[in-house]
Each structure stands twice: as structure tokens, then as C-alpha cells.
C-alpha positions in Angstrom: 0.0 0.0 0.0 1.1 3.5 -0.6 2.0 5.6 2.3 -0.2 8.7 2.6 0.2 10.9 -0.4 0.7 14.6 -0.2 -2.8 15.8 -0.7 -4.6 19.0 -1.4 -7.5 19.2 1.0 -8.3 22.7 0.1 -11.5 23.4 -1.8 -11.7 26.6 -3.8 -13.6 29.3 -2.1 -15.5 32.0 -4.0 -17.3 34.2 -1.5 -18.6 36.3 -4.3 -20.7 39.3 -3.3 -23.9 39.8 -5.1 -24.6 43.4 -6.1 -27.8 44.5 -7.8 -26.8 47.7 -9.7 -29.9 47.9 -11.9 -32.2 50.9 -11.3 -35.8 50.4 -10.2 -37.1 52.4 -13.2 -34.4 51.4 -15.7 -35.9 50.3 -19.0 -33.6 47.5 -20.1 -35.4 46.9 -23.4 -33.3 49.4 -25.3 -31.5 47.9 -28.2 -27.8 47.3 -28.1 -27.4 49.8 -30.9 -29.2 52.5 -29.1 -27.2 51.8 -25.9 -24.0 52.1 -27.9 -25.2 55.4 -29.3 -25.8 56.7 -25.8 -22.3 55.6 -24.6 -20.6 57.1 -27.7 -22.5 60.4 -27.2 -21.6 60.5 -23.5 -17.9 59.7 -24.2 -17.9 62.4 -26.9 -19.8 65.2 -25.2 -19.8 64.2 -21.5 -21.9 66.5 -19.2 -22.1 69.2 -22.0 -24.8 67.2 -23.8 -28.3 66.6 -22.4 -29.2 63.1 -21.2 -32.3 62.3 -19.3 -32.0 60.2 -16.1 -33.0 57.0 -17.8 -30.2 57.5 -20.4 -27.7 58.2 -17.7 -28.8 55.1 -15.8 -28.3 53.0 -18.9 -24.8 54.4 -19.5 -23.8 53.8 -15.9 -25.1 50.3 -15.9 -23.2 49.6 -19.1 -19.9 50.7 -17.5 -20.7 48.8 -14.3 -21.2 45.6 -16.2 -17.9 46.1 -18.0 -16.2 46.6 -14.7 -15.3 50.2 -15.6 -16.3 51.5 -12.2 -14.6 54.9 -12.4 -16.5 55.6 -15.6 -19.7 54.5 -14.0 -19.0 56.6 -10.9 -18.5 59.7 -13.1 -21.9 59.1 -14.7 -23.6 58.5 -11.3 -22.1 61.7 -10.0 -23.5 63.6 -12.9 -26.9 62.0 -12.3 -26.8 63.0 -8.7 -25.9 66.6 -9.6 -29.2 66.6 -11.6 -31.2 64.6 -9.0 -29.6 64.9 -5.6 -32.6 63.3 -3.8 -32.4 60.0 -5.7 -31.9 57.3 -3.1 -31.2 54.8 -5.9 -28.5 57.1 -7.2 -26.7 57.3 -3.8 -27.1 53.6 -3.3 -25.5 52.9 -6.7 -22.7 55.4 -6.0 -22.0 53.4 -2.8 -21.8 50.2 -4.7 -19.3 51.6 -7.1 -17.2 53.1 -4.3 -17.2 49.7 -2.6 -16.1 48.0 -5.8 -13.2 50.6 -6.1 -12.1 49.7 -2.5 -13.1 53.1 -1.2 -15.1 51.6 1.7 -15.3 54.5 4.2 -16.5 56.8 1.4 -19.0 54.1 0.4 -20.4 54.0 4.0 -20.9 57.8 4.0 -22.7 57.5 0.6 -25.0 54.7 1.8 -26.0 56.8 4.8 -27.2 59.5 2.4 -29.3 56.8 0.7 -30.7 55.7 4.0 -31.7 59.3 4.9 -33.7 59.5 1.7 -35.2 55.9 2.0 -34.7 54.5 5.6 -36.8 51.5 4.9 -34.8 50.2 2.0 -33.3 46.7 2.8 -31.0 46.9 -0.3 -29.1 49.8 1.3 -28.7 47.9 4.6 -27.4 44.8 2.8 -24.8 46.9 0.9 -23.8 48.6 4.2 -23.2 45.1 5.6 -21.1 44.2 2.6 -18.9 47.2 3.0 -18.6 46.8 6.8 -17.4 43.3 6.3 -14.9 44.5 3.8 -13.6 46.9 6.5 -13.1 44.0 8.9 -16.2 44.9 11.0 -18.2 41.6 10.8 -20.3 42.2 13.9 -21.6 45.5 12.5 -22.1 43.9 9.1 -24.2 41.1 10.7 -26.3 43.8 12.5 -26.9 45.5 9.2 -28.2 42.3 7.6 -30.4 41.7 10.6 -31.9 45.2 10.1 -32.5 44.4 6.5 -34.3 41.1 7.4 -36.3 42.9 10.0 -37.7 45.0 7.1 -38.0 42.1 4.7 -37.7 38.6 6.2 -37.8 37.1 2.8 -34.7 39.0 1.5 -32.6 36.3 -0.1 -29.6 38.5 -0.7 -29.5 39.5 3.0 -29.3 35.8 3.9 -26.7 35.2 1.3 -24.4 38.0 2.4 -25.0 37.2 6.0 -23.7 33.7 5.1 -20.6 35.2 3.4 -19.7 37.2 6.5 -20.2 34.3 8.8 -18.2 32.1 6.5 -15.3 34.5 6.5 -15.5 34.7 10.3 -15.3 30.8 10.3 -18.7 30.4 11.8 -19.4 27.7 9.3 -22.5 26.1 10.8 -24.3 29.5 11.1 -23.1 30.4 7.6 -24.6 27.1 6.2 -27.9 27.9 7.9 -27.9 31.4 6.3 -27.1 30.0 2.9 -29.8 27.4 3.2 -32.4 30.1 4.0 -31.2 31.9 0.9 -31.5 28.7 -1.2 -35.0 28.0 0.1 -36.1 31.5 -0.9 -34.2 31.6 -4.2 -33.3 28.1 -5.5 -32.0 29.6 -8.7 -29.5 31.9 -7.0 -26.3 31.8 -9.0 -23.8 31.3 -6.1 -25.6 30.1 -3.0 -25.4 26.4 -3.7 -21.6 26.7 -4.3 -21.1 28.5 -0.9 -23.4 25.9 0.8 -21.3 23.1 -0.7 -18.1 24.8 0.6 -19.5 25.2 4.1 -20.7 21.6 4.3 -17.3 20.5 3.0 -15.5 22.5 5.8 -17.9 21.1 8.3 -17.3 17.5 7.2 -20.8 17.0 5.9 -19.6 15.3 2.8 -22.9 14.0 1.4 -24.5 17.4 1.9 -21.6 19.1 0.3 -21.7 16.9 -2.9 -25.5 17.5 -3.1 -25.0 21.3 -2.9 -22.3 21.3 -5.5 -24.6 19.2 -7.7 -27.3 21.8 -7.4 -24.8 24.5 -8.4 -23.7 22.5 -11.4 -27.3 22.0 -12.5 -27.4 25.8 -12.8 -23.8 26.3 -14.1 -22.4 23.1 -15.6 -19.3 24.8 -16.8 -18.2 25.9 -13.2 -14.8 24.2 -13.2 -14.1 25.1 -9.6 -17.4 23.4 -8.5 -16.4 20.2 -10.3 -13.0 20.5 -8.7 -14.4 21.0 -5.2 -16.8 18.1 -5.7 -13.9 15.9 -6.6 -12.1 16.9 -3.4 -15.1 15.8 -1.3 -15.6 12.6 -3.2 -12.0 11.7 -2.9 -12.2 12.1 0.9 -15.3 9.9 0.9 -13.3 7.2 -0.8 -15.4 7.5 -4.0 -12.4 7.6 -6.2 -14.0 6.8 -9.6 -16.5 9.6 -9.1 -13.7 12.0 -7.9 -11.7 11.3 -11.1 -14.8 11.9 -13.2 -15.3 15.3 -11.4 -11.6 16.3 -12.0 -11.9 15.2 -15.6 -14.8 17.6 -16.2 -13.0 20.4 -14.4 -10.0 19.8 -16.7 -12.2 19.6 -19.8 -13.4 23.1 -19.0 -10.0 24.4 -17.9 -7.1 22.2 -19.0 -4.4 24.2 -17.3 -6.0 23.7 -13.8 -2.9 22.4 -12.0 -4.7 21.6 -8.7 -7.2 19.4 -10.6 -4.4 17.5 -12.3 -2.7 17.1 -8.9 -5.8 15.8 -7.0 -6.8 13.6 -10.0 -3.4 12.0 -9.5 -4.2 11.4 -5.8 -7.5 9.8 -6.6 -5.9 7.6 -9.2 -3.1 6.6 -6.8 -5.7 5.7 -4.2 -7.2 3.3 -6.8 -3.8 1.8 -7.6 -3.9 3.3 -11.1 -0.3 4.3 -10.7 0.8 5.0 -14.3 -2.2 7.3 -14.8 -1.5 9.0 -11.5 2.1 9.6 -12.5 0.9 11.2 -15.8 -1.4 13.5 -13.9 1.4 14.6 -11.6 3.7 15.2 -14.6 1.0 17.6 -16.0 1.3 19.6 -12.7 5.1 19.9 -13.2 4.6 21.0 -16.8 2.2 23.7 -15.7 3.8 24.9 -12.5 7.4 23.8 -12.7 9.3 21.9 -10.0 7.3 21.2 -6.9 8.3 19.2 -3.8 4.9 17.6 -3.1 4.4 16.6 -6.7 7.9 15.0 -6.9 7.1 13.2 -3.6 3.8 11.8 -4.9 5.5 10.6 -8.1 8.2 8.9 -5.9 5.5 7.2 -3.9 3.8 5.9 -7.0 7.1 4.5 -8.3 7.8 2.9 -4.9 4.4 1.2 -5.0 5.3 -0.1 -8.5 8.6 -1.5 -6.9 10.6 0.7 -9.2 13.0 1.7 -6.4 15.5 3.5 -8.6 12.9 5.8 -10.1 11.4 6.3 -6.6 14.8 7.1 -5.2 15.4 9.7 -8.0 12.1 11.5 -7.4 12.5 11.6 -3.6 15.8 13.3 -4.3 14.1 15.8 -6.6 11.6 16.5 -3.8 14.4 17.2 -1.4 16.3 19.3 -3.9 13.1 21.6 -3.9 12.5 21.4 -0.1 15.3 20.0 2.0 13.3 20.1 5.2 10.7 17.7 3.9 10.5 14.9 6.5 8.2 12.6 4.5 10.6 12.7 1.6 13.5 11.8 3.9 11.5 8.9 5.2 10.7 7.8 1.6 14.4 8.1 0.7 15.3 6.0 3.7 12.8 3.3 2.6 14.5 3.2 -0.8 17.9 2.7 0.9 16.3 -0.1 3.0 15.1 -1.7 -0.3 18.7 -1.4 -1.6 20.0 -2.9 1.6 22.0 0.2 2.3 21.1 0.4 6.0 23.6 3.0 7.2 22.3 5.5 4.7 18.7 4.5 5.5 19.3 5.1 9.2 20.7 8.5 8.5 17.6 9.4 6.5 15.2 8.2 9.2 17.3 10.0 11.8 17.0 13.3 9.9 13.3 12.8 9.5 12.9 12.5 13.2 15.1 15.7 13.6 12.7 17.6 11.3 9.5 16.1 12.8 9.8 14.4 16.2 6.1 13.9 16.5 5.6 11.2 13.9 5.7 7.6 15.3 6.4 6.0 11.9 9.7 7.9 11.6 10.8 6.6 15.0 9.6 3.1 14.1 11.7 3.2 10.9 14.7 4.5 12.7 14.3 1.8 15.4 13.9 -1.0 12.8 17.0 0.1 10.9 19.1 0.5 14.1 18.0 -3.0 15.1 19.1 -4.4 11.8 22.4 -2.7 12.3 22.6 -4.2 15.7 22.7 -0.8 17.3 20.3 -2.0 20.0 20.5 0.9 22.4 19.7 3.3 19.5 16.8 1.0 18.5 15.5 0.9 22.1 15.5 4.7 22.3 13.7 5.0 19.0 11.0 2.6 19.9 10.6 4.3 23.3 10.1 7.6 21.5 7.5 6.1 19.2 5.6 4.7 22.2 5.6 8.1 24.0 3.8 9.4 21.0 1.4 6.5 20.6 1.0 4.0 23.5 -1.0 1.7 21.2 1.6 1.4 18.5 1.8 -2.4 18.2 4.8 -2.2 15.8 6.8 -0.2 18.3 5.9 -2.6 21.1 7.0 -5.5 19.1 10.3 -3.8 18.1 10.7 -2.7 21.8 10.2 -6.4 22.9 12.7 -7.7 20.3 15.3 -5.2 21.3 14.9 -5.9 25.0 15.4 -9.6 24.3 18.6 -8.9 22.3 19.9 -6.8 25.2 19.3 -9.8 27.5 16.2 -8.5 29.3 13.9 -11.5 28.6 11.4 -10.9 31.4 10.9 -7.3 30.4 10.7 -8.3 26.8 7.9 -10.8 27.7 5.8 -7.9 29.1 6.3 -5.9 25.9 5.3 -9.0 23.8 2.1 -9.3 25.8 1.2 -5.7 25.2 1.8 -6.1 21.4 -0.5 -9.2 21.5 -3.2 -7.4 23.3 -3.1 -4.6 20.7 -3.1 -6.9 17.7 -4.6 -10.2 19.0 -5.0 -11.6 15.4 -1.4 -11.0 14.4 1.0 -13.9 14.4 4.3 -12.1 14.8 4.0 -11.2 18.5 3.4 -14.8 19.4 6.0 -16.2 17.0 8.7 -13.9 18.5 7.6 -14.2 22.1 8.3 -18.0 21.9 12.1 -17.4 22.0 11.9 -15.2 25.1 9.8 -17.9 26.8 12.3 -20.5 25.8 15.2 -18.3 27.1 13.6 -18.2 30.6 12.9 -22.0 30.6 9.2 -21.9 29.9 9.2 -24.4 27.1 5.6 -25.4 27.2 4.5 -21.8 27.0 6.9 -21.3 24.1 5.3 -24.2 22.2 1.8 -22.8 22.9 2.9 -19.4 21.6 4.2 -21.1 18.4 0.9 -23.0 18.0 -1.0 -19.8 18.2 1.3 -18.1 15.6 0.9 -21.1 13.2 -2.9 -20.9 13.6 -3.0 -17.2 12.9 -0.6 -17.5 10.0 0.3 -20.9 8.7 3.2 -19.5 6.7 5.0 -19.1 9.9 5.7 -22.8 9.8 8.1 -22.3 7.0 10.0 -19.7 9.1 10.2 -22.0 12.1 13.2 -24.1 11.0 15.5 -21.1 10.6 14.1 -19.0 13.6 14.2 -21.9 16.1 16.7 -24.5 14.9 17.1 -26.2 18.3 13.3 -26.7 18.7 13.1 -27.8 15.1 15.5 -30.6 15.7 13.5 -31.8 18.8 11.2 -34.6 17.7 9.0 -34.1 20.8 8.5 -30.4 20.0 7.9 -31.1 16.4 5.2 -33.7 17.3 3.5 -31.2 19.6 3.5 -28.6 16.9 2.2 -31.0 14.3 5.2 -30.6 12.0 6.7 -33.2 9.7 10.4 -33.8 10.0 10.9 -33.8 6.2 
């Protein structure tokens, strides 16, 4: 099995604010040609020509939709010169200032809109948006509450309330706000995406996938929604579906490096290693050298038992990020496969130096020290692993074996018993315990331990001859174990 791959667990977050810039009395039925004539006339003559309010609103909306906010602001300022008591005009001016990042000026502008129309929930929602942009979430939430007090069915108030709560990491409350918005406005262009994101962060995987599916029903070309859906499905162990989601994300945007990367992870989890390597190579083509990607390629090659390729890619990972403990661990594993134990020990030792909180690094260091007959070093390593994880059966077995080699048979027996209690269906603790029992003269118990090992794993019978040559030569013992001499 592959060791844990370096994963991307981060879904893409949008948190798009929904602004309604259209004017209440704007006639959107004007032809494109007529609108272009108005824009050309305004750009040619500016405020020197006469435009009625509907025409100015049309030009401002045109600029807004193009993202030309400064141009739109100039038009709105001209409109307000002509109609200074237009609450809609002041509201739209505030929206433009907010889009330009001029938040405090936007707040002052919204206040003028409120003075003219204090019962307008749209103004309160936009005040909340701007307050949130200023890092004042409590005041923003209060503004949304005021808007909902005026209109309890205001979907955008719930949506933006959800965005503010999401940004403040109040994910459960955010999900509830988004759900209220979705209930009121099921065709909302962004709410299902945000709901999917919140459920993802909350660990509600099935709900997250369902929400992303609703978003994709509305916008099937949303590559980031397909990508996020894949992340959640991968976490659920639904690797085929995850790959399908990543494939669709890539069909829409083929240079989406994160989708290639996580597609590789899903394929690796299925054992489709050649395809996984190809996906990771696409990441390198798009983004250049990357330690985590090199590491995952190395893991895939190691799983394919191509140790030399794995070795090379672990080195590539370390060339990019020398303080990468997992890569040092992987490199050490390759040295073990090459029977270069001193080099392997050095790698595992450095991995524990970089991260002394990972029991598997200490186990590997202990195993290699044991093979090098550096028993005191092995004992220290296993002890470190057990301090981190008292139920680490591998470390208990290694600890027992090392104690036995150091002549502490009675203490070793206690450690063997602990390993057996943690993994009662594993043969190794019983098989190795037998020699400690034999060393303290408890032959009958040693034979019972071997019988248990053979029952749990019949293949242990083939190891018996070499592990216990004296017992193997004893006819009485062989009869009790049910072994043939030949």
C-alpha cells in the first residue's frame, strides 16, 4: 500500500458578493445599438450634452457591467448633480465606491441613501457588505439583521450574512444562512456553491456533494465546482466519481494544475499508478518543480517497486524542499530496499530531527538500528514512538525484540504481551515471544505461543526451521507442533 500521499485538502472558495446595480425604473429593453449610441455620445460630449435620467442610468449600468467602475462613478455623480434626492443614485454610488475599494466613502454614501429611504433593505445589505470589507463583521451582521427585520424574505440579505459568517469561520451558522437563501431563491447563481463549501469544511460530505450538484445544475461549466466536488468525493473514498469530477474540471480548464494534482491522488488511491504519474507530470509541466508533486511521483514508483525511479524523485523533492521529513522517510525506505542500511538510518534520523512527533519515523529509525545491531539506539527510537502512541503495536514488538537482544527477557515478555493485546490476530508477537519464553525456561508456554502463531498465520511454519533450529531438531517439540520432519 502507498504511504499517505501529499494531498490537497483545500477546496476553492469564492465568497462572491452579489450586487444589484440595476435601477428600479431602468428600461432594459433598449437595443444594443441604441445603448452604444448613448455611450458614444456620453464619451464624446460628457456633461455638456443633455441626457435624461433613464439614459444616464443606462450608460452607468453599461460601464458597471464592463467593470469600468470609475467611468460608471462619473456618470452617477452627474446623475446626482441633476437629481440629488435620488436614493437609488446614492445607493449605486456606494456600490461603485465599494467596488473601487473606497469603503469608508461608500459608507458615507450609503448613509445619504438611508436618509432618503430609511426602509430600503438593499441599502442595509450593501452597508453590511462594506462593513465586512472593512473587517467589521459584527456591525455587518447587525446591518443584515436590520434588512431582514424590514423584509424577512430577502434572499440576498441571507446570502451576504452567510458570506460574512463564513469569513469569520462560523461555518454552521453560515450554512444555515445559505440554506435560507437557497430556500427563498433556489436559482441563486452562487448560494449552492457556498453551501457546498461550508458543508465541506464542516465535514458534511454527502450534503456538500449534493449542494455542488445543485450548483452544477445551474452552471455546468463551473470548473471550480467540479474540482471541489472531486475533493469531497476523494475524501469519501469514491475515487471513480472523484476522477470523473476532476476530468470535467479539466475539460473546462485544461491548465487547472490543482485538478491534475488531485486527480493524480484519486488515481493513486485506486492503484492506477501509471495514470497517477501522468497527472502529476502535468502539474510539473504547468507549474514547474514542486516538492509535493515529486514526492507523490516517488510514492507511485515505490508502489510499483521501481525503487530507482522512486529514489530519484525523492531526491528531486528534497532538492526543492530540503526540510521535507516525509521525503527523507521515503528516501530512507528506498535505501532499505537497496540494503544500504547505514544510509537508511541517516535518512530516518534526519526525518525525526525535522519532525519528532511522527511515530512512523521513530519506528523506521528503530527498525534500521535493530538491523544494524545498534540495539541501544533502537530501544531509544521505539521508546520515542511509544511516548507518542502508546497503542503502537509495531513499536511494542520492536521494543520487545530489542529488549530480548539486550538480555532483558522478562521485560521483553511484558512488551510482547502488550503487542499481543493490541493486535490479537497478528502472528508475529506470538512467534517472536516464543524465543523469550524459551530463554527463561518456559518451554511449554513457548510451544503454545508457536501454535497460536501457526494458527493465525500458517506461513510461519516455514520460518520455524530457521528461527528456532534447536526446537526444530527436537522430535517431541515437532510432534506437539504437528510438523513433519521432512
